[in-house]
KEFI-855148 format. One record per atom (N, C-alpha, C): residue in one letter; chain; atom name; x, y, z. Coordinates in Angstrom, 2 decimals. Layout:
N
{rec A, A, CA, {X, Y, Z}};
...
END
This chain:
173
{rec M, A, N, {19.29, 19.63, 8.68}};
{rec M, A, CA, {18.39, 18.80, 7.89}};
{rec M, A, C, {19.19, 18.10, 6.78}};
{rec S, A, N, {18.91, 16.86, 6.56}};
{rec S, A, CA, {19.64, 16.05, 5.61}};
{rec S, A, C, {19.15, 16.30, 4.18}};
{rec A, A, N, {20.07, 16.26, 3.21}};
{rec A, A, CA, {19.71, 16.40, 1.81}};
{rec A, A, C, {19.18, 15.09, 1.24}};
{rec I, A, N, {19.35, 14.01, 1.98}};
{rec I, A, CA, {18.89, 12.70, 1.54}};
{rec I, A, C, {17.41, 12.55, 1.95}};
{rec P, A, N, {16.52, 12.28, 0.99}};
{rec P, A, CA, {15.10, 12.14, 1.35}};
{rec P, A, C, {14.88, 10.94, 2.26}};
{rec S, A, N, {13.90, 11.05, 3.14}};
{rec S, A, CA, {13.59, 9.94, 4.05}};
{rec S, A, C, {13.00, 8.77, 3.27}};
{rec T, A, N, {13.11, 7.61, 3.85}};
{rec T, A, CA, {12.55, 6.41, 3.24}};
{rec T, A, C, {11.05, 6.54, 3.05}};
{rec L, A, N, {10.36, 7.06, 4.07}};
{rec L, A, CA, {8.91, 7.21, 3.97}};
{rec L, A, C, {8.54, 8.17, 2.85}};
{rec Y, A, N, {9.31, 9.22, 2.67}};
{rec Y, A, CA, {9.06, 10.17, 1.58}};
{rec Y, A, C, {9.20, 9.46, 0.23}};
{rec L, A, N, {10.26, 8.67, 0.06}};
{rec L, A, CA, {10.47, 7.97, -1.20}};
{rec L, A, C, {9.37, 6.94, -1.47}};
{rec V, A, N, {8.94, 6.23, -0.43}};
{rec V, A, CA, {7.85, 5.26, -0.59}};
{rec V, A, C, {6.58, 5.98, -1.01}};
{rec K, A, N, {6.29, 7.11, -0.36}};
{rec K, A, CA, {5.07, 7.86, -0.69}};
{rec K, A, C, {5.16, 8.43, -2.11}};
{rec Q, A, N, {6.31, 8.93, -2.51}};
{rec Q, A, CA, {6.47, 9.45, -3.87}};
{rec Q, A, C, {6.25, 8.37, -4.91}};
{rec L, A, N, {6.78, 7.16, -4.65}};
{rec L, A, CA, {6.56, 6.04, -5.56}};
{rec L, A, C, {5.07, 5.70, -5.61}};
{rec E, A, N, {4.43, 5.65, -4.45}};
{rec E, A, CA, {3.00, 5.33, -4.40}};
{rec E, A, C, {2.18, 6.35, -5.17}};
{rec L, A, N, {2.48, 7.63, -5.00}};
{rec L, A, CA, {1.74, 8.68, -5.71}};
{rec L, A, C, {1.94, 8.60, -7.22}};
{rec A, A, N, {3.17, 8.33, -7.64}};
{rec A, A, CA, {3.45, 8.23, -9.07}};
{rec A, A, C, {2.74, 7.01, -9.67}};
{rec V, A, N, {2.82, 5.88, -8.98}};
{rec V, A, CA, {2.15, 4.67, -9.45}};
{rec V, A, C, {0.65, 4.89, -9.50}};
{rec R, A, N, {0.11, 5.51, -8.47}};
{rec R, A, CA, {-1.34, 5.76, -8.42}};
{rec R, A, C, {-1.79, 6.65, -9.58}};
{rec S, A, N, {-1.01, 7.68, -9.90}};
{rec S, A, CA, {-1.35, 8.58, -10.99}};
{rec S, A, C, {-1.38, 7.84, -12.33}};
{rec V, A, N, {-0.34, 7.05, -12.59}};
{rec V, A, CA, {-0.27, 6.29, -13.85}};
{rec V, A, C, {-1.38, 5.24, -13.87}};
{rec L, A, N, {-1.59, 4.57, -12.75}};
{rec L, A, CA, {-2.62, 3.54, -12.68}};
{rec L, A, C, {-4.01, 4.14, -12.95}};
{rec D, A, N, {-4.29, 5.29, -12.37}};
{rec D, A, CA, {-5.58, 5.95, -12.64}};
{rec D, A, C, {-5.73, 6.25, -14.13}};
{rec D, A, N, {-4.65, 6.73, -14.76}};
{rec D, A, CA, {-4.70, 7.01, -16.20}};
{rec D, A, C, {-4.93, 5.75, -17.03}};
{rec L, A, N, {-4.31, 4.65, -16.63}};
{rec L, A, CA, {-4.47, 3.39, -17.35}};
{rec L, A, C, {-5.87, 2.80, -17.18}};
{rec L, A, N, {-6.45, 2.99, -16.01}};
{rec L, A, CA, {-7.75, 2.38, -15.71}};
{rec L, A, C, {-8.94, 3.23, -16.14}};
{rec R, A, N, {-8.73, 4.53, -16.26}};
{rec R, A, CA, {-9.83, 5.45, -16.60}};
{rec R, A, C, {-10.59, 5.03, -17.86}};
{rec P, A, N, {-9.91, 4.64, -18.95}};
{rec P, A, CA, {-10.67, 4.21, -20.14}};
{rec P, A, C, {-11.58, 3.00, -19.88}};
{rec H, A, N, {-11.28, 2.25, -18.83}};
{rec H, A, CA, {-12.11, 1.09, -18.47}};
{rec H, A, C, {-13.20, 1.47, -17.47}};
{rec G, A, N, {-13.25, 2.74, -17.09}};
{rec G, A, CA, {-14.26, 3.20, -16.15}};
{rec G, A, C, {-13.95, 2.87, -14.70}};
{rec L, A, N, {-12.68, 2.62, -14.39}};
{rec L, A, CA, {-12.28, 2.25, -13.03}};
{rec L, A, C, {-11.27, 3.25, -12.47}};
{rec S, A, N, {-11.25, 3.33, -11.14}};
{rec S, A, CA, {-10.20, 4.06, -10.44}};
{rec S, A, C, {-9.24, 3.02, -9.84}};
{rec A, A, N, {-8.09, 3.48, -9.37}};
{rec A, A, CA, {-7.13, 2.56, -8.74}};
{rec A, A, C, {-7.75, 1.85, -7.53}};
{rec P, A, N, {-8.46, 2.56, -6.63}};
{rec P, A, CA, {-9.06, 1.84, -5.50}};
{rec P, A, C, {-10.11, 0.80, -5.94}};
{rec Q, A, N, {-10.85, 1.10, -7.00}};
{rec Q, A, CA, {-11.83, 0.13, -7.48}};
{rec Q, A, C, {-11.12, -1.11, -8.04}};
{rec Y, A, N, {-10.06, -0.90, -8.80}};
{rec Y, A, CA, {-9.31, -2.03, -9.33}};
{rec Y, A, C, {-8.71, -2.86, -8.19}};
{rec T, A, N, {-8.20, -2.18, -7.17}};
{rec T, A, CA, {-7.65, -2.88, -6.02}};
{rec T, A, C, {-8.72, -3.73, -5.36}};
{rec A, A, N, {-9.93, -3.17, -5.24}};
{rec A, A, CA, {-11.04, -3.93, -4.64}};
{rec A, A, C, {-11.36, -5.16, -5.49}};
{rec L, A, N, {-11.39, -5.00, -6.80}};
{rec L, A, CA, {-11.67, -6.15, -7.67}};
{rec L, A, C, {-10.61, -7.23, -7.51}};
{rec T, A, N, {-9.34, -6.83, -7.44}};
{rec T, A, CA, {-8.28, -7.83, -7.28}};
{rec T, A, C, {-8.36, -8.50, -5.91}};
{rec A, A, N, {-8.75, -7.74, -4.88}};
{rec A, A, CA, {-8.92, -8.33, -3.55}};
{rec A, A, C, {-10.03, -9.37, -3.57}};
{rec L, A, N, {-11.13, -9.06, -4.27}};
{rec L, A, CA, {-12.23, -10.01, -4.37}};
{rec L, A, C, {-11.85, -11.22, -5.23}};
{rec A, A, N, {-11.04, -11.00, -6.24}};
{rec A, A, CA, {-10.59, -12.12, -7.07}};
{rec A, A, C, {-9.74, -13.09, -6.24}};
{rec A, A, N, {-8.98, -12.54, -5.29}};
{rec A, A, CA, {-8.14, -13.37, -4.44}};
{rec A, A, C, {-8.98, -14.07, -3.36}};
{rec R, A, N, {-10.00, -13.36, -2.87}};
{rec R, A, CA, {-10.85, -13.93, -1.81}};
{rec R, A, C, {-12.24, -13.33, -1.92}};
{rec D, A, N, {-13.09, -14.02, -2.61}};
{rec D, A, CA, {-14.47, -13.56, -2.81}};
{rec D, A, C, {-15.26, -13.70, -1.51}};
{rec G, A, N, {-16.29, -12.89, -1.37}};
{rec G, A, CA, {-17.17, -13.01, -0.22}};
{rec G, A, C, {-16.67, -12.25, 1.00}};
{rec L, A, N, {-16.09, -11.08, 0.79}};
{rec L, A, CA, {-15.65, -10.24, 1.90}};
{rec L, A, C, {-16.75, -9.27, 2.28}};
{rec T, A, N, {-16.71, -8.79, 3.51}};
{rec T, A, CA, {-17.60, -7.70, 3.89}};
{rec T, A, C, {-17.03, -6.41, 3.31}};
{rec S, A, N, {-17.83, -5.39, 3.28}};
{rec S, A, CA, {-17.36, -4.10, 2.78}};
{rec S, A, C, {-16.21, -3.57, 3.65}};
{rec A, A, N, {-16.28, -3.78, 4.95}};
{rec A, A, CA, {-15.21, -3.32, 5.85}};
{rec A, A, C, {-13.91, -4.08, 5.59}};
{rec Q, A, N, {-14.01, -5.40, 5.37}};
{rec Q, A, CA, {-12.81, -6.18, 5.05}};
{rec Q, A, C, {-12.21, -5.72, 3.72}};
{rec L, A, N, {-13.08, -5.46, 2.78}};
{rec L, A, CA, {-12.63, -5.00, 1.47}};
{rec L, A, C, {-11.96, -3.63, 1.58}};
{rec A, A, N, {-12.48, -2.77, 2.42}};
{rec A, A, CA, {-11.88, -1.45, 2.65}};
{rec A, A, C, {-10.45, -1.59, 3.17}};
{rec R, A, N, {-10.26, -2.48, 4.15}};
{rec R, A, CA, {-8.91, -2.68, 4.70}};
{rec R, A, C, {-7.96, -3.20, 3.63}};
{rec R, A, N, {-8.41, -4.11, 2.79}};
{rec R, A, CA, {-7.56, -4.67, 1.75}};
{rec R, A, C, {-7.31, -3.69, 0.60}};
{rec S, A, N, {-8.18, -2.69, 0.48}};
{rec S, A, CA, {-8.07, -1.72, -0.61}};
{rec S, A, C, {-7.49, -0.38, -0.16}};
{rec F, A, N, {-7.15, -0.27, 1.12}};
{rec F, A, CA, {-6.50, 0.92, 1.67}};
{rec F, A, C, {-7.36, 2.17, 1.58}};
{rec V, A, N, {-8.66, 2.00, 1.83}};
{rec V, A, CA, {-9.58, 3.14, 1.88}};
{rec V, A, C, {-10.43, 3.02, 3.14}};
{rec T, A, N, {-11.16, 4.08, 3.46}};
{rec T, A, CA, {-12.03, 4.06, 4.63}};
{rec T, A, C, {-13.27, 3.21, 4.33}};
{rec P, A, N, {-13.91, 2.70, 5.37}};
{rec P, A, CA, {-15.15, 1.94, 5.15}};
{rec P, A, C, {-16.22, 2.77, 4.42}};
{rec Q, A, N, {-16.30, 4.06, 4.72}};
{rec Q, A, CA, {-17.28, 4.92, 4.05}};
{rec Q, A, C, {-17.00, 5.02, 2.56}};
{rec T, A, N, {-15.74, 5.22, 2.21}};
{rec T, A, CA, {-15.35, 5.29, 0.80}};
{rec T, A, C, {-15.64, 3.98, 0.11}};
{rec M, A, N, {-15.32, 2.86, 0.77}};
{rec M, A, CA, {-15.56, 1.56, 0.15}};
{rec M, A, C, {-17.06, 1.33, -0.04}};
{rec H, A, N, {-17.87, 1.75, 0.91}};
{rec H, A, CA, {-19.32, 1.58, 0.76}};
{rec H, A, C, {-19.79, 2.27, -0.51}};
{rec E, A, N, {-19.30, 3.49, -0.75}};
{rec E, A, CA, {-19.67, 4.22, -1.97}};
{rec E, A, C, {-19.15, 3.51, -3.21}};
{rec Q, A, N, {-17.92, 3.01, -3.14}};
{rec Q, A, CA, {-17.33, 2.30, -4.28}};
{rec Q, A, C, {-18.09, 1.01, -4.58}};
{rec V, A, N, {-18.46, 0.29, -3.52}};
{rec V, A, CA, {-19.21, -0.96, -3.70}};
{rec V, A, C, {-20.54, -0.67, -4.37}};
{rec Q, A, N, {-21.23, 0.37, -3.92}};
{rec Q, A, CA, {-22.51, 0.72, -4.54}};
{rec Q, A, C, {-22.33, 1.05, -6.03}};
{rec A, A, N, {-21.30, 1.84, -6.35}};
{rec A, A, CA, {-21.06, 2.21, -7.75}};
{rec A, A, C, {-20.71, 0.98, -8.59}};
{rec M, A, N, {-19.87, 0.10, -8.06}};
{rec M, A, CA, {-19.48, -1.08, -8.82}};
{rec M, A, C, {-20.63, -2.08, -8.92}};
{rec E, A, N, {-21.50, -2.09, -7.92}};
{rec E, A, CA, {-22.69, -2.95, -8.00}};
{rec E, A, C, {-23.63, -2.44, -9.08}};
{rec R, A, N, {-23.82, -1.12, -9.14}};
{rec R, A, CA, {-24.66, -0.54, -10.20}};
{rec R, A, C, {-24.09, -0.83, -11.58}};
{rec A, A, N, {-22.76, -0.87, -11.68}};
{rec A, A, CA, {-22.10, -1.16, -12.96}};
{rec A, A, C, {-22.09, -2.66, -13.29}};
{rec G, A, N, {-22.57, -3.48, -12.36}};
{rec G, A, CA, {-22.63, -4.92, -12.59}};
{rec G, A, C, {-21.32, -5.65, -12.35}};
{rec L, A, N, {-20.36, -4.98, -11.70}};
{rec L, A, CA, {-19.04, -5.59, -11.48}};
{rec L, A, C, {-19.01, -6.49, -10.25}};
{rec L, A, N, {-19.93, -6.26, -9.34}};
{rec L, A, CA, {-20.03, -7.09, -8.15}};
{rec L, A, C, {-21.46, -7.11, -7.66}};
{rec R, A, N, {-21.70, -8.00, -6.73}};
{rec R, A, CA, {-23.02, -8.10, -6.13}};
{rec R, A, C, {-22.83, -8.30, -4.62}};
{rec R, A, N, {-23.87, -7.96, -3.88}};
{rec R, A, CA, {-23.86, -8.18, -2.44}};
{rec R, A, C, {-24.95, -9.20, -2.09}};
{rec E, A, N, {-24.56, -10.12, -1.22}};
{rec E, A, CA, {-25.49, -11.14, -0.78}};
{rec E, A, C, {-25.38, -11.30, 0.73}};
{rec R, A, N, {-26.47, -11.67, 1.34}};
{rec R, A, CA, {-26.47, -11.89, 2.79}};
{rec R, A, C, {-25.64, -13.14, 3.13}};
{rec D, A, N, {-24.91, -13.03, 4.22}};
{rec D, A, CA, {-24.15, -14.17, 4.73}};
{rec D, A, C, {-25.15, -15.24, 5.18}};
{rec T, A, N, {-24.89, -16.48, 4.83}};
{rec T, A, CA, {-25.81, -17.55, 5.22}};
{rec T, A, C, {-25.74, -17.86, 6.71}};
{rec V, A, N, {-24.62, -17.52, 7.35}};
{rec V, A, CA, {-24.46, -17.77, 8.79}};
{rec V, A, C, {-25.03, -16.61, 9.61}};
{rec D, A, N, {-24.70, -15.39, 9.23}};
{rec D, A, CA, {-25.18, -14.20, 9.94}};
{rec D, A, C, {-25.90, -13.31, 8.94}};
{rec R, A, N, {-27.20, -13.38, 8.94}};
{rec R, A, CA, {-28.02, -12.68, 7.94}};
{rec R, A, C, {-27.88, -11.16, 8.01}};
{rec R, A, N, {-27.29, -10.63, 9.07}};
{rec R, A, CA, {-27.09, -9.17, 9.16}};
{rec R, A, C, {-25.90, -8.72, 8.30}};
{rec V, A, N, {-25.03, -9.64, 7.96}};
{rec V, A, CA, {-23.80, -9.33, 7.24}};
{rec V, A, C, {-24.02, -9.47, 5.73}};
{rec M, A, N, {-23.56, -8.43, 5.01}};
{rec M, A, CA, {-23.61, -8.48, 3.55}};
{rec M, A, C, {-22.21, -8.80, 3.03}};
{rec L, A, N, {-22.12, -9.80, 2.18}};
{rec L, A, CA, {-20.85, -10.20, 1.59}};
{rec L, A, C, {-20.79, -9.71, 0.15}};
{rec V, A, N, {-19.62, -9.21, -0.24}};
{rec V, A, CA, {-19.42, -8.68, -1.58}};
{rec V, A, C, {-18.80, -9.78, -2.44}};
{rec Q, A, N, {-19.38, -9.99, -3.61}};
{rec Q, A, CA, {-18.91, -11.03, -4.53}};
{rec Q, A, C, {-18.61, -10.41, -5.89}};
{rec L, A, N, {-17.58, -10.88, -6.52}};
{rec L, A, CA, {-17.21, -10.44, -7.86}};
{rec L, A, C, {-18.11, -11.13, -8.88}};
{rec T, A, N, {-18.66, -10.37, -9.82}};
{rec T, A, CA, {-19.48, -10.96, -10.88}};
{rec T, A, C, {-18.56, -11.37, -12.03}};
{rec E, A, N, {-19.13, -12.12, -12.98}};
{rec E, A, CA, {-18.35, -12.49, -14.15}};
{rec E, A, C, {-17.94, -11.24, -14.93}};
{rec E, A, N, {-18.83, -10.25, -14.99}};
{rec E, A, CA, {-18.49, -8.99, -15.66}};
{rec E, A, C, {-17.32, -8.30, -14.96}};
{rec G, A, N, {-17.30, -8.35, -13.64}};
{rec G, A, CA, {-16.17, -7.79, -12.88}};
{rec G, A, C, {-14.88, -8.53, -13.17}};
{rec R, A, N, {-14.96, -9.85, -13.23}};
{rec R, A, CA, {-13.76, -10.66, -13.56}};
{rec R, A, C, {-13.25, -10.34, -14.97}};
{rec N, A, N, {-14.18, -10.20, -15.91}};
{rec N, A, CA, {-13.79, -9.88, -17.28}};
{rec N, A, C, {-13.12, -8.51, -17.36}};
{rec L, A, N, {-13.65, -7.53, -16.65}};
{rec L, A, CA, {-13.06, -6.19, -16.67}};
{rec L, A, C, {-11.67, -6.21, -16.03}};
{rec M, A, N, {-11.54, -6.95, -14.96}};
{rec M, A, CA, {-10.23, -7.06, -14.31}};
{rec M, A, C, {-9.23, -7.70, -15.26}};
{rec R, A, N, {-9.64, -8.73, -15.96}};
{rec R, A, CA, {-8.75, -9.37, -16.95}};
{rec R, A, C, {-8.39, -8.41, -18.08}};
{rec A, A, N, {-9.34, -7.57, -18.48}};
{rec A, A, CA, {-9.06, -6.60, -19.55}};
{rec A, A, C, {-8.04, -5.55, -19.10}};
{rec C, A, N, {-8.05, -5.21, -17.82}};
{rec C, A, CA, {-7.12, -4.21, -17.29}};
{rec C, A, C, {-5.75, -4.79, -16.97}};
{rec A, A, N, {-5.68, -6.09, -16.75}};
{rec A, A, CA, {-4.46, -6.73, -16.28}};
{rec A, A, C, {-3.22, -6.45, -17.14}};
{rec P, A, N, {-3.31, -6.47, -18.49}};
{rec P, A, CA, {-2.10, -6.21, -19.27}};
{rec P, A, C, {-1.54, -4.80, -19.04}};
{rec E, A, N, {-2.40, -3.82, -18.91}};
{rec E, A, CA, {-1.92, -2.45, -18.66}};
{rec E, A, C, {-1.27, -2.34, -17.29}};
{rec V, A, N, {-1.88, -2.96, -16.31}};
{rec V, A, CA, {-1.32, -2.94, -14.95}};
{rec V, A, C, {0.01, -3.69, -14.94}};
{rec A, A, N, {0.10, -4.78, -15.67}};
{rec A, A, CA, {1.34, -5.55, -15.75}};
{rec A, A, C, {2.46, -4.72, -16.38}};
{rec R, A, N, {2.12, -3.88, -17.36}};
{rec R, A, CA, {3.14, -3.02, -17.98}};
{rec R, A, C, {3.70, -2.03, -16.98}};
{rec L, A, N, {2.84, -1.49, -16.13}};
{rec L, A, CA, {3.30, -0.55, -15.10}};
{rec L, A, C, {4.18, -1.28, -14.09}};
{rec E, A, N, {3.76, -2.46, -13.68}};
{rec E, A, CA, {4.58, -3.22, -12.74}};
{rec E, A, C, {5.93, -3.56, -13.36}};
{rec K, A, N, {5.94, -3.90, -14.64}};
{rec K, A, CA, {7.19, -4.22, -15.33}};
{rec K, A, C, {8.12, -3.01, -15.36}};
{rec L, A, N, {7.56, -1.82, -15.54}};
{rec L, A, CA, {8.36, -0.60, -15.53}};
{rec L, A, C, {9.13, -0.46, -14.21}};
{rec V, A, N, {8.44, -0.73, -13.11}};
{rec V, A, CA, {9.09, -0.64, -11.80}};
{rec V, A, C, {10.10, -1.78, -11.64}};
{rec E, A, N, {9.68, -2.98, -11.98}};
{rec E, A, CA, {10.54, -4.15, -11.77}};
{rec E, A, C, {11.81, -4.13, -12.61}};
{rec Q, A, N, {11.75, -3.57, -13.80}};
{rec Q, A, CA, {12.93, -3.59, -14.67}};
{rec Q, A, C, {14.03, -2.64, -14.19}};
{rec T, A, N, {13.77, -1.89, -13.13}};
{rec T, A, CA, {14.83, -1.05, -12.56}};
{rec T, A, C, {15.78, -1.87, -11.68}};
{rec M, A, N, {15.46, -3.17, -11.51}};
{rec M, A, CA, {16.26, -4.04, -10.66}};
{rec M, A, C, {16.49, -5.37, -11.37}};
{rec D, A, N, {17.60, -6.03, -11.02}};
{rec D, A, CA, {17.78, -7.38, -11.54}};
{rec D, A, C, {17.01, -8.35, -10.65}};
{rec G, A, N, {16.99, -9.61, -10.99}};
{rec G, A, CA, {16.20, -10.61, -10.26}};
{rec G, A, C, {16.44, -10.65, -8.77}};
{rec P, A, N, {17.71, -10.81, -8.33}};
{rec P, A, CA, {17.97, -10.86, -6.89}};
{rec P, A, C, {17.61, -9.54, -6.18}};
{rec E, A, N, {17.86, -8.41, -6.84}};
{rec E, A, CA, {17.50, -7.13, -6.23}};
{rec E, A, C, {15.99, -7.01, -6.07}};
{rec L, A, N, {15.26, -7.43, -7.09}};
{rec L, A, CA, {13.80, -7.38, -7.02}};
{rec L, A, C, {13.28, -8.28, -5.91}};
{rec A, A, N, {13.83, -9.48, -5.81}};
{rec A, A, CA, {13.40, -10.40, -4.75}};
{rec A, A, C, {13.68, -9.79, -3.37}};
{rec E, A, N, {14.85, -9.19, -3.21}};
{rec E, A, CA, {15.19, -8.57, -1.93}};
{rec E, A, C, {14.29, -7.35, -1.67}};
{rec F, A, N, {14.04, -6.55, -2.69}};
{rec F, A, CA, {13.17, -5.38, -2.56}};
{rec F, A, C, {11.78, -5.80, -2.10}};
{rec R, A, N, {11.23, -6.82, -2.75}};
{rec R, A, CA, {9.90, -7.31, -2.39}};
{rec R, A, C, {9.90, -7.87, -0.96}};
{rec D, A, N, {10.94, -8.60, -0.61}};
{rec D, A, CA, {11.05, -9.15, 0.73}};
{rec D, A, C, {11.11, -8.04, 1.78}};
{rec R, A, N, {11.92, -7.03, 1.51}};
{rec R, A, CA, {12.06, -5.93, 2.48}};
{rec R, A, C, {10.79, -5.09, 2.57}};
{rec L, A, N, {10.11, -4.90, 1.44}};
{rec L, A, CA, {8.82, -4.19, 1.50}};
{rec L, A, C, {7.83, -4.97, 2.36}};
{rec G, A, N, {7.80, -6.28, 2.19}};
{rec G, A, CA, {6.90, -7.11, 2.99}};
{rec G, A, C, {7.24, -7.05, 4.47}};
{rec T, A, N, {8.52, -7.07, 4.79}};
{rec T, A, CA, {8.95, -7.00, 6.18}};
{rec T, A, C, {8.58, -5.65, 6.79}};
{rec A, A, N, {8.83, -4.57, 6.03}};
{rec A, A, CA, {8.48, -3.23, 6.52}};
{rec A, A, C, {6.97, -3.10, 6.71}};
{rec H, A, N, {6.22, -3.63, 5.77}};
{rec H, A, CA, {4.76, -3.60, 5.86}};
{rec H, A, C, {4.30, -4.33, 7.13}};
{rec G, A, N, {4.88, -5.48, 7.39}};
{rec G, A, CA, {4.53, -6.25, 8.59}};
{rec G, A, C, {4.84, -5.48, 9.87}};
{rec A, A, N, {5.98, -4.78, 9.88}};
{rec A, A, CA, {6.34, -4.01, 11.06}};
{rec A, A, C, {5.34, -2.89, 11.33}};
{rec V, A, N, {4.93, -2.21, 10.27}};
{rec V, A, CA, {3.96, -1.12, 10.43}};
{rec V, A, C, {2.60, -1.70, 10.83}};
{rec L, A, N, {2.22, -2.83, 10.26}};
{rec L, A, CA, {0.94, -3.46, 10.62}};
{rec L, A, C, {0.90, -3.85, 12.09}};
{rec R, A, N, {2.03, -4.25, 12.64}};
{rec R, A, CA, {2.05, -4.59, 14.07}};
{rec R, A, C, {1.72, -3.36, 14.91}};
{rec V, A, N, {2.13, -2.20, 14.47}};
{rec V, A, CA, {1.79, -0.96, 15.18}};
{rec V, A, C, {0.30, -0.68, 15.02}};
{rec V, A, N, {-0.21, -0.81, 13.79}};
{rec V, A, CA, {-1.61, -0.49, 13.50}};
{rec V, A, C, {-2.55, -1.49, 14.17}};
{rec R, A, N, {-2.31, -2.76, 13.97}};
{rec R, A, CA, {-3.25, -3.79, 14.43}};
{rec R, A, C, {-3.05, -4.21, 15.87}};
{rec D, A, N, {-1.79, -4.28, 16.31}};
{rec D, A, CA, {-1.50, -4.85, 17.62}};
{rec D, A, C, {-1.12, -3.79, 18.65}};
{rec G, A, N, {-0.99, -2.55, 18.21}};
{rec G, A, CA, {-0.59, -1.49, 19.14}};
{rec G, A, C, {0.87, -1.58, 19.54}};
{rec A, A, N, {1.68, -2.22, 18.70}};
{rec A, A, CA, {3.12, -2.32, 19.00}};
{rec A, A, C, {3.72, -0.92, 19.10}};
{rec D, A, N, {4.77, -0.81, 19.88}};
{rec D, A, CA, {5.42, 0.49, 20.05}};
{rec D, A, C, {6.31, 0.82, 18.86}};
{rec L, A, N, {6.37, 2.10, 18.55}};
{rec L, A, CA, {7.33, 2.58, 17.57}};
{rec L, A, C, {8.69, 2.63, 18.24}};
{rec P, A, N, {9.76, 2.38, 17.49}};
{rec P, A, CA, {11.09, 2.48, 18.11}};
{rec P, A, C, {11.40, 3.94, 18.43}};
{rec D, A, N, {12.30, 4.15, 19.38}};
{rec D, A, CA, {12.74, 5.50, 19.69}};
{rec D, A, C, {13.47, 6.08, 18.50}};
{rec P, A, N, {13.29, 7.39, 18.25}};
{rec P, A, CA, {14.00, 8.00, 17.11}};
{rec P, A, C, {15.49, 8.02, 17.38}};
{rec P, A, N, {16.28, 8.00, 16.31}};
{rec P, A, CA, {17.74, 8.08, 16.52}};
{rec P, A, C, {18.09, 9.45, 17.07}};
{rec E, A, N, {19.17, 9.49, 17.82}};
{rec E, A, CA, {19.60, 10.78, 18.36}};
{rec E, A, C, {20.06, 11.64, 17.20}};
{rec A, A, N, {19.68, 12.90, 17.25}};
{rec A, A, CA, {19.97, 13.84, 16.16}};
{rec A, A, C, {21.43, 14.27, 16.19}};
{rec D, A, N, {22.20, 13.71, 15.28}};
{rec D, A, CA, {23.59, 14.11, 15.07}};
{rec D, A, C, {24.30, 14.49, 16.37}};
{rec A, A, N, {24.26, 13.59, 17.33}};
{rec A, A, CA, {24.94, 13.85, 18.59}};
{rec A, A, C, {26.44, 13.89, 18.35}};
{rec P, A, N, {27.13, 14.86, 18.94}};
{rec P, A, CA, {28.58, 14.94, 18.74}};
{rec P, A, C, {29.27, 13.74, 19.37}};
{rec D, A, N, {30.36, 13.34, 18.74}};
{rec D, A, CA, {31.16, 12.25, 19.25}};
{rec D, A, C, {32.02, 12.81, 20.38}};
{rec T, A, N, {31.71, 12.44, 21.61}};
{rec T, A, CA, {32.42, 13.01, 22.77}};
{rec T, A, C, {33.73, 12.31, 23.05}};
{rec D, A, N, {34.09, 11.33, 22.25}};
{rec D, A, CA, {35.34, 10.61, 22.48}};
{rec D, A, C, {36.53, 11.28, 21.82}};
{rec T, A, N, {36.30, 12.33, 21.01}};
{rec T, A, CA, {37.41, 12.99, 20.34}};
{rec T, A, C, {37.69, 14.32, 21.01}};
{rec P, A, N, {38.94, 14.78, 21.01}};
{rec P, A, CA, {39.27, 16.06, 21.63}};
{rec P, A, C, {38.50, 17.22, 20.99}};
{rec E, A, N, {38.27, 17.14, 19.68}};
{rec E, A, CA, {37.56, 18.22, 18.99}};
{rec E, A, C, {36.12, 18.37, 19.49}};
{rec A, A, N, {35.52, 17.26, 19.89}};
{rec A, A, CA, {34.14, 17.27, 20.34}};
{rec A, A, C, {33.99, 17.91, 21.70}};
{rec A, A, N, {35.05, 17.95, 22.47}};
{rec A, A, CA, {34.97, 18.52, 23.82}};
{rec A, A, C, {34.85, 20.03, 23.77}};
{rec G, A, N, {35.18, 20.65, 22.64}};
{rec G, A, CA, {35.02, 22.08, 22.52}};
{rec G, A, C, {36.35, 22.76, 22.30}};
{rec P, A, N, {36.29, 24.06, 21.89}};
{rec P, A, CA, {37.54, 24.78, 21.62}};
{rec P, A, C, {38.35, 25.00, 22.90}};
{rec G, A, N, {39.63, 24.91, 22.74}};
{rec G, A, CA, {40.54, 25.18, 23.86}};
{rec G, A, C, {40.62, 24.05, 24.86}};
{rec T, A, N, {40.03, 22.90, 24.57}};
{rec T, A, CA, {40.09, 21.80, 25.53}};
{rec T, A, C, {40.99, 20.68, 25.07}};
{rec A, A, N, {41.49, 20.76, 23.85}};
{rec A, A, CA, {42.34, 19.69, 23.32}};
{rec A, A, C, {43.57, 19.58, 24.19}};
{rec G, A, N, {43.94, 18.38, 24.54}};
{rec G, A, CA, {45.13, 18.14, 25.34}};
{rec G, A, C, {44.85, 18.15, 26.82}};
{rec R, A, N, {43.69, 18.63, 27.27}};
{rec R, A, CA, {43.37, 18.61, 28.70}};
{rec R, A, C, {42.90, 17.23, 29.10}};
{rec V, A, N, {43.24, 16.84, 30.31}};
{rec V, A, CA, {42.79, 15.55, 30.83}};
{rec V, A, C, {41.99, 15.75, 32.07}};
END
């Protein structure tokens, strides 16, 4: 087993640490990290279904349904019937929701700055680019059913060296 942590482990550790700090920053505003994520998703594209919002907020549809109800009761968003398909409910950000998101933005920006200042400009650009590329690769597996690559062979011995052939075989042809 390698002493070097896996990439997935490091990504998850960063996500957990960010989530913990983000929850602490948002709690005084009455929000959780998933709720803030939902508000930012709606700010980027208002009028999503609850299922679409769940996908953009990285939670299950059931969890998002509960979050939408809670945020609707708090006046942060509203649900309206789609004018094209009356069976579909679209979630919209209210002005109160926009104001709360703006109030939280400086704290969230401070957390993002903490992460970003660990890299210089070109490193940050490359980091963001590589995260986007990795995200796209994983999404192809999730959405399109793309195959995962075969795992690397586990420390296979180099058979081209005499030492790899085993004891007492050096010099044999």
